[in-house]
SESELUM-478401 format. One record per residue (C-alpha): residue in one letter; z, x, y. Coordinates in Angstrom, 2 decimals. Example, Ala and Ser with C-alpha at 12.3 -4.5 7.8 and 13.67 -1.06 7.14 Angstrom:
2
<r><type>a</type><Z>7.80</Z><X>12.30</X><Y>-4.50</Y></r>
<r><type>s</type><Z>7.14</Z><X>13.67</X><Y>-1.06</Y></r>
END
This chain:
204
<r><type>m</type><Z>109.89</Z><X>100.74</X><Y>207.46</Y></r>
<r><type>c</type><Z>112.24</Z><X>103.64</X><Y>208.14</Y></r>
<r><type>e</type><Z>110.70</Z><X>106.93</X><Y>209.25</Y></r>
<r><type>d</type><Z>112.23</Z><X>110.34</X><Y>209.78</Y></r>
<r><type>n</type><Z>111.72</Z><X>110.36</X><Y>213.55</Y></r>
<r><type>k</type><Z>113.76</Z><X>107.16</X><Y>213.79</Y></r>
<r><type>l</type><Z>116.73</Z><X>108.85</X><Y>212.09</Y></r>
<r><type>q</type><Z>116.77</Z><X>112.11</X><Y>214.04</Y></r>
<r><type>a</type><Z>119.41</Z><X>110.95</X><Y>216.49</Y></r>
<r><type>l</type><Z>121.65</Z><X>109.77</X><Y>213.65</Y></r>
<r><type>f</type><Z>121.48</Z><X>113.05</X><Y>211.78</Y></r>
<r><type>t</type><Z>121.79</Z><X>115.13</X><Y>214.96</Y></r>
<r><type>a</type><Z>125.23</Z><X>113.55</X><Y>215.39</Y></r>
<r><type>s</type><Z>126.15</Z><X>114.33</X><Y>211.78</Y></r>
<r><type>t</type><Z>127.77</Z><X>117.76</X><Y>211.91</Y></r>
<r><type>r</type><Z>129.68</Z><X>117.83</X><Y>208.61</Y></r>
<r><type>l</type><Z>127.62</Z><X>116.08</X><Y>205.97</Y></r>
<r><type>t</type><Z>128.76</Z><X>116.49</X><Y>202.37</Y></r>
<r><type>e</type><Z>126.49</Z><X>113.93</X><Y>200.69</Y></r>
<r><type>v</type><Z>123.01</Z><X>112.62</X><Y>201.53</Y></r>
<r><type>d</type><Z>121.35</Z><X>109.95</X><Y>199.43</Y></r>
<r><type>l</type><Z>117.79</Z><X>108.97</X><Y>200.41</Y></r>
<r><type>f</type><Z>117.04</Z><X>107.40</X><Y>197.01</Y></r>
<r><type>s</type><Z>113.63</Z><X>105.66</X><Y>196.95</Y></r>
<r><type>s</type><Z>113.11</Z><X>106.05</X><Y>200.70</Y></r>
<r><type>h</type><Z>109.39</Z><X>106.43</X><Y>200.12</Y></r>
<r><type>f</type><Z>108.49</Z><X>106.82</X><Y>203.80</Y></r>
<r><type>l</type><Z>110.97</Z><X>109.64</X><Y>204.43</Y></r>
<r><type>n</type><Z>110.11</Z><X>113.29</X><Y>203.93</Y></r>
<r><type>g</type><Z>113.60</Z><X>114.54</X><Y>204.76</Y></r>
<r><type>s</type><Z>112.68</Z><X>116.21</X><Y>208.05</Y></r>
<r><type>c</type><Z>115.41</Z><X>114.15</X><Y>209.71</Y></r>
<r><type>l</type><Z>117.96</Z><X>116.21</X><Y>207.76</Y></r>
<r><type>l</type><Z>116.91</Z><X>119.37</X><Y>209.57</Y></r>
<r><type>y</type><Z>118.76</Z><X>118.10</X><Y>212.63</Y></r>
<r><type>a</type><Z>122.08</Z><X>117.71</X><Y>210.79</Y></r>
<r><type>g</type><Z>124.89</Z><X>120.10</X><Y>209.98</Y></r>
<r><type>l</type><Z>124.19</Z><X>120.84</X><Y>206.32</Y></r>
<r><type>s</type><Z>126.37</Z><X>123.86</X><Y>205.65</Y></r>
<r><type>r</type><Z>128.90</Z><X>121.72</X><Y>203.75</Y></r>
<r><type>l</type><Z>126.38</Z><X>119.57</X><Y>201.88</Y></r>
<r><type>r</type><Z>127.32</Z><X>119.16</X><Y>198.21</Y></r>
<r><type>l</type><Z>125.06</Z><X>116.35</X><Y>196.95</Y></r>
<r><type>l</type><Z>121.43</Z><X>115.80</X><Y>197.93</Y></r>
<r><type>t</type><Z>119.37</Z><X>112.93</X><Y>196.55</Y></r>
<r><type>l</type><Z>115.69</Z><X>112.94</X><Y>197.45</Y></r>
<r><type>t</type><Z>114.52</Z><X>110.86</X><Y>194.47</Y></r>
<r><type>n</type><Z>111.22</Z><X>109.05</X><Y>195.19</Y></r>
<r><type>t</type><Z>110.92</Z><X>110.40</X><Y>198.72</Y></r>
<r><type>a</type><Z>107.95</Z><X>112.15</X><Y>200.35</Y></r>
<r><type>v</type><Z>109.82</Z><X>115.45</X><Y>200.73</Y></r>
<r><type>t</type><Z>107.56</Z><X>118.49</X><Y>200.93</Y></r>
<r><type>d</type><Z>107.99</Z><X>122.04</X><Y>199.68</Y></r>
<r><type>l</type><Z>108.45</Z><X>123.33</X><Y>203.22</Y></r>
<r><type>i</type><Z>111.07</Z><X>120.79</X><Y>204.22</Y></r>
<r><type>l</type><Z>113.07</Z><X>121.13</X><Y>201.01</Y></r>
<r><type>s</type><Z>113.03</Z><X>124.91</X><Y>201.33</Y></r>
<r><type>r</type><Z>114.32</Z><X>124.71</X><Y>204.91</Y></r>
<r><type>i</type><Z>117.08</Z><X>122.31</X><Y>203.85</Y></r>
<r><type>l</type><Z>118.16</Z><X>124.53</X><Y>200.97</Y></r>
<r><type>e</type><Z>118.22</Z><X>127.62</X><Y>203.17</Y></r>
<r><type>t</type><Z>121.04</Z><X>125.99</X><Y>205.12</Y></r>
<r><type>s</type><Z>122.78</Z><X>124.08</X><Y>202.31</Y></r>
<r><type>k</type><Z>124.17</Z><X>126.82</X><Y>200.07</Y></r>
<r><type>e</type><Z>127.09</Z><X>124.69</X><Y>198.85</Y></r>
<r><type>i</type><Z>124.97</Z><X>122.12</X><Y>196.98</Y></r>
<r><type>t</type><Z>126.21</Z><X>121.33</X><Y>193.49</Y></r>
<r><type>e</type><Z>124.00</Z><X>118.32</X><Y>192.73</Y></r>
<r><type>l</type><Z>120.26</Z><X>118.03</X><Y>193.52</Y></r>
<r><type>h</type><Z>118.03</Z><X>115.06</X><Y>192.65</Y></r>
<r><type>l</type><Z>114.26</Z><X>115.58</X><Y>192.84</Y></r>
<r><type>v</type><Z>112.89</Z><X>112.93</X><Y>190.45</Y></r>
<r><type>g</type><Z>109.70</Z><X>111.30</X><Y>191.67</Y></r>
<r><type>t</type><Z>109.02</Z><X>113.91</X><Y>194.34</Y></r>
<r><type>c</type><Z>105.95</Z><X>116.10</X><Y>194.87</Y></r>
<r><type>i</type><Z>107.83</Z><X>119.38</X><Y>194.83</Y></r>
<r><type>s</type><Z>106.09</Z><X>122.42</X><Y>193.34</Y></r>
<r><type>d</type><Z>107.37</Z><X>125.71</X><Y>191.96</Y></r>
<r><type>k</type><Z>107.09</Z><X>127.20</X><Y>195.46</Y></r>
<r><type>c</type><Z>110.60</Z><X>125.83</X><Y>196.00</Y></r>
<r><type>l</type><Z>111.99</Z><X>127.50</X><Y>192.90</Y></r>
<r><type>p</type><Z>113.37</Z><X>130.60</X><Y>194.69</Y></r>
<r><type>h</type><Z>115.24</Z><X>128.38</X><Y>197.14</Y></r>
<r><type>i</type><Z>116.69</Z><X>126.26</X><Y>194.33</Y></r>
<r><type>l</type><Z>117.78</Z><X>129.39</X><Y>192.48</Y></r>
<r><type>g</type><Z>119.45</Z><X>130.47</X><Y>195.70</Y></r>
<r><type>l</type><Z>121.99</Z><X>127.67</X><Y>195.23</Y></r>
<r><type>k</type><Z>124.82</Z><X>129.64</X><Y>193.63</Y></r>
<r><type>k</type><Z>126.99</Z><X>126.58</X><Y>192.95</Y></r>
<r><type>l</type><Z>124.36</Z><X>124.24</X><Y>191.50</Y></r>
<r><type>e</type><Z>125.73</Z><X>122.25</X><Y>188.55</Y></r>
<r><type>y</type><Z>123.23</Z><X>119.40</X><Y>188.20</Y></r>
<r><type>i</type><Z>119.52</Z><X>119.10</X><Y>188.84</Y></r>
<r><type>s</type><Z>116.96</Z><X>116.41</X><Y>188.07</Y></r>
<r><type>v</type><Z>113.50</Z><X>117.92</X><Y>188.31</Y></r>
<r><type>p</type><Z>110.14</Z><X>116.52</X><Y>189.52</Y></r>
<r><type>p</type><Z>107.49</Z><X>115.32</X><Y>187.05</Y></r>
<r><type>e</type><Z>105.95</Z><X>118.07</X><Y>184.95</Y></r>
<r><type>n</type><Z>102.78</Z><X>119.56</X><Y>186.43</Y></r>
<r><type>v</type><Z>102.07</Z><X>116.61</X><Y>188.73</Y></r>
<r><type>d</type><Z>102.31</Z><X>118.78</X><Y>191.83</Y></r>
<r><type>g</type><Z>102.90</Z><X>122.19</X><Y>190.33</Y></r>
<r><type>f</type><Z>106.46</Z><X>122.07</X><Y>189.00</Y></r>
<r><type>s</type><Z>105.95</Z><X>123.16</X><Y>185.41</Y></r>
<r><type>r</type><Z>107.94</Z><X>123.64</X><Y>182.23</Y></r>
<r><type>s</type><Z>108.18</Z><X>127.31</X><Y>183.06</Y></r>
<r><type>s</type><Z>109.86</Z><X>126.35</X><Y>186.35</Y></r>
<r><type>a</type><Z>112.41</Z><X>124.19</X><Y>184.53</Y></r>
<r><type>l</type><Z>113.06</Z><X>126.97</X><Y>182.04</Y></r>
<r><type>a</type><Z>113.49</Z><X>129.47</X><Y>184.86</Y></r>
<r><type>l</type><Z>116.13</Z><X>127.20</X><Y>186.37</Y></r>
<r><type>v</type><Z>118.25</Z><X>127.00</X><Y>183.26</Y></r>
<r><type>e</type><Z>117.82</Z><X>130.69</X><Y>182.49</Y></r>
<r><type>n</type><Z>118.71</Z><X>131.96</X><Y>185.95</Y></r>
<r><type>c</type><Z>121.21</Z><X>129.40</X><Y>187.25</Y></r>
<r><type>r</type><Z>124.46</Z><X>130.31</X><Y>185.49</Y></r>
<r><type>t</type><Z>126.45</Z><X>127.51</X><Y>187.11</Y></r>
<r><type>l</type><Z>124.08</Z><X>124.79</X><Y>185.87</Y></r>
<r><type>r</type><Z>125.76</Z><X>122.25</X><Y>183.58</Y></r>
<r><type>t</type><Z>123.21</Z><X>119.40</X><Y>183.48</Y></r>
<r><type>l</type><Z>119.44</Z><X>119.77</X><Y>183.22</Y></r>
<r><type>d</type><Z>117.78</Z><X>116.40</X><Y>183.75</Y></r>
<r><type>c</type><Z>114.10</Z><X>116.23</X><Y>182.82</Y></r>
<r><type>q</type><Z>114.00</Z><X>112.44</X><Y>182.67</Y></r>
<r><type>e</type><Z>110.37</Z><X>112.15</X><Y>183.76</Y></r>
<r><type>g</type><Z>109.17</Z><X>113.87</X><Y>180.62</Y></r>
<r><type>y</type><Z>108.81</Z><X>117.55</X><Y>179.91</Y></r>
<r><type>f</type><Z>107.03</Z><X>118.28</X><Y>176.65</Y></r>
<r><type>f</type><Z>109.33</Z><X>121.06</X><Y>175.48</Y></r>
<r><type>d</type><Z>108.69</Z><X>122.42</X><Y>171.99</Y></r>
<r><type>r</type><Z>111.35</Z><X>123.77</X><Y>169.65</Y></r>
<r><type>a</type><Z>111.02</Z><X>127.34</X><Y>170.96</Y></r>
<r><type>e</type><Z>111.50</Z><X>126.19</X><Y>174.55</Y></r>
<r><type>v</type><Z>114.51</Z><X>124.07</X><Y>173.60</Y></r>
<r><type>s</type><Z>115.98</Z><X>127.15</X><Y>171.91</Y></r>
<r><type>r</type><Z>115.50</Z><X>129.08</X><Y>175.15</Y></r>
<r><type>i</type><Z>117.39</Z><X>126.40</X><Y>177.06</Y></r>
<r><type>v</type><Z>120.28</Z><X>126.36</X><Y>174.60</Y></r>
<r><type>e</type><Z>120.54</Z><X>130.12</X><Y>174.26</Y></r>
<r><type>s</type><Z>120.26</Z><X>130.69</X><Y>178.02</Y></r>
<r><type>n</type><Z>123.11</Z><X>128.35</X><Y>178.88</Y></r>
<r><type>p</type><Z>125.55</Z><X>127.53</X><Y>176.05</Y></r>
<r><type>l</type><Z>127.85</Z><X>125.84</X><Y>178.60</Y></r>
<r><type>l</type><Z>125.52</Z><X>122.91</X><Y>179.28</Y></r>
<r><type>t</type><Z>127.33</Z><X>119.58</X><Y>179.15</Y></r>
<r><type>g</type><Z>124.29</Z><X>117.37</X><Y>179.82</Y></r>
<r><type>l</type><Z>120.69</Z><X>117.65</X><Y>178.64</Y></r>
<r><type>v</type><Z>118.03</Z><X>115.02</X><Y>179.33</Y></r>
<r><type>i</type><Z>114.80</Z><X>115.85</X><Y>177.47</Y></r>
<r><type>p</type><Z>112.93</Z><X>112.66</X><Y>176.51</Y></r>
<r><type>y</type><Z>109.39</Z><X>113.15</X><Y>175.16</Y></r>
<r><type>a</type><Z>110.17</Z><X>116.66</X><Y>173.95</Y></r>
<r><type>f</type><Z>108.57</Z><X>117.75</X><Y>170.68</Y></r>
<r><type>i</type><Z>111.82</Z><X>117.93</X><Y>168.73</Y></r>
<r><type>d</type><Z>112.98</Z><X>116.56</X><Y>165.41</Y></r>
<r><type>n</type><Z>116.27</Z><X>116.01</X><Y>163.58</Y></r>
<r><type>r</type><Z>116.68</Z><X>119.69</X><Y>162.84</Y></r>
<r><type>t</type><Z>116.24</Z><X>120.62</X><Y>166.50</Y></r>
<r><type>l</type><Z>118.71</Z><X>118.00</X><Y>167.70</Y></r>
<r><type>t</type><Z>121.27</Z><X>119.21</X><Y>165.18</Y></r>
<r><type>f</type><Z>120.72</Z><X>122.77</X><Y>166.42</Y></r>
<r><type>i</type><Z>121.28</Z><X>121.66</X><Y>170.02</Y></r>
<r><type>v</type><Z>124.49</Z><X>119.77</X><Y>169.27</Y></r>
<r><type>e</type><Z>125.91</Z><X>122.56</X><Y>167.13</Y></r>
<r><type>s</type><Z>125.03</Z><X>125.23</X><Y>169.69</Y></r>
<r><type>l</type><Z>126.21</Z><X>123.46</X><Y>172.85</Y></r>
<r><type>r</type><Z>129.91</Z><X>123.09</X><Y>172.08</Y></r>
<r><type>k</type><Z>130.67</Z><X>121.40</X><Y>175.42</Y></r>
<r><type>l</type><Z>127.77</Z><X>118.95</X><Y>175.29</Y></r>
<r><type>a</type><Z>128.88</Z><X>115.46</X><Y>176.35</Y></r>
<r><type>y</type><Z>125.52</Z><X>113.71</X><Y>176.90</Y></r>
<r><type>i</type><Z>122.01</Z><X>114.17</X><Y>175.62</Y></r>
<r><type>c</type><Z>118.91</Z><X>112.00</X><Y>175.99</Y></r>
<r><type>v</type><Z>116.28</Z><X>112.35</X><Y>173.25</Y></r>
<r><type>c</type><Z>114.28</Z><X>109.15</X><Y>173.75</Y></r>
<r><type>e</type><Z>110.65</Z><X>109.16</X><Y>172.62</Y></r>
<r><type>t</type><Z>111.12</Z><X>112.18</X><Y>170.34</Y></r>
<r><type>g</type><Z>110.87</Z><X>112.73</X><Y>166.59</Y></r>
<r><type>v</type><Z>114.60</Z><X>112.24</X><Y>166.17</Y></r>
<r><type>t</type><Z>115.60</Z><X>109.49</X><Y>163.76</Y></r>
<r><type>q</type><Z>118.37</Z><X>106.95</X><Y>164.11</Y></r>
<r><type>d</type><Z>120.01</Z><X>108.23</X><Y>160.92</Y></r>
<r><type>c</type><Z>120.32</Z><X>111.69</X><Y>162.44</Y></r>
<r><type>v</type><Z>121.86</Z><X>110.26</X><Y>165.60</Y></r>
<r><type>r</type><Z>124.40</Z><X>108.29</X><Y>163.57</Y></r>
<r><type>r</type><Z>125.30</Z><X>111.36</X><Y>161.51</Y></r>
<r><type>l</type><Z>125.87</Z><X>113.51</X><Y>164.58</Y></r>
<r><type>k</type><Z>127.88</Z><X>110.75</X><Y>166.27</Y></r>
<r><type>s</type><Z>130.12</Z><X>110.44</X><Y>163.24</Y></r>
<r><type>r</type><Z>130.93</Z><X>114.14</X><Y>163.51</Y></r>
<r><type>n</type><Z>131.53</Z><X>113.96</X><Y>167.25</Y></r>
<r><type>p</type><Z>132.37</Z><X>110.42</X><Y>168.44</Y></r>
<r><type>s</type><Z>132.83</Z><X>111.56</X><Y>172.05</Y></r>
<r><type>l</type><Z>129.24</Z><X>112.78</X><Y>172.27</Y></r>
<r><type>e</type><Z>126.92</Z><X>110.28</X><Y>173.96</Y></r>
<r><type>i</type><Z>123.40</Z><X>110.35</X><Y>172.54</Y></r>
<r><type>c</type><Z>120.75</Z><X>108.28</X><Y>174.31</Y></r>
<r><type>y</type><Z>118.21</Z><X>107.39</X><Y>171.66</Y></r>
<r><type>n</type><Z>115.52</Z><X>104.75</X><Y>172.09</Y></r>
<r><type>v</type><Z>112.00</Z><X>104.82</X><Y>170.78</Y></r>
<r><type>n</type><Z>110.66</Z><X>103.18</X><Y>173.94</Y></r>
<r><type>h</type><Z>112.86</Z><X>105.12</X><Y>176.37</Y></r>
<r><type>t</type><Z>114.33</Z><X>101.89</X><Y>177.74</Y></r>
<r><type>p</type><Z>117.99</Z><X>100.95</X><Y>178.46</Y></r>
END
């Protein structure tokens, strides 16, 4: 079992980190990173870790160059939202589960509406966006290239609206939605380069 206090010496010696991947390190809360030089950090993966609001906020205060942030399976709340919005180069974010620990749909919407550099919004753990909320996402950031919104309350009409509105869209996940396979095929025939992840059971 690896714990943060056992990694402090390692990260203290790391003065120019650009990527940190603690994927599924369930016993780590990320406090070991506070001893490292994080000013050049670009990618931070805390998926399925025990990171807390306080620790993430302290990390983000130092790591202003982050472009990619993975928070799936964490217990982060919307208290960290101001610190995430402080990342002026953020291009990709995967967000925590909706409302499990206080990170809500409104938090996800605030991200896409206020982070102008964002290009991929990944809500893979299930955010129950309705059509109006999807419209807010699309209208707030027409430059999105990736959108992962399984379980959203959307239908064929909504998916068509998304694809037609996001001209640079390269990937979209609409598993477990009201979208039909016929609609997916029709949209793919119009734009063969567009990757649409569609599966009723949200499985590979």
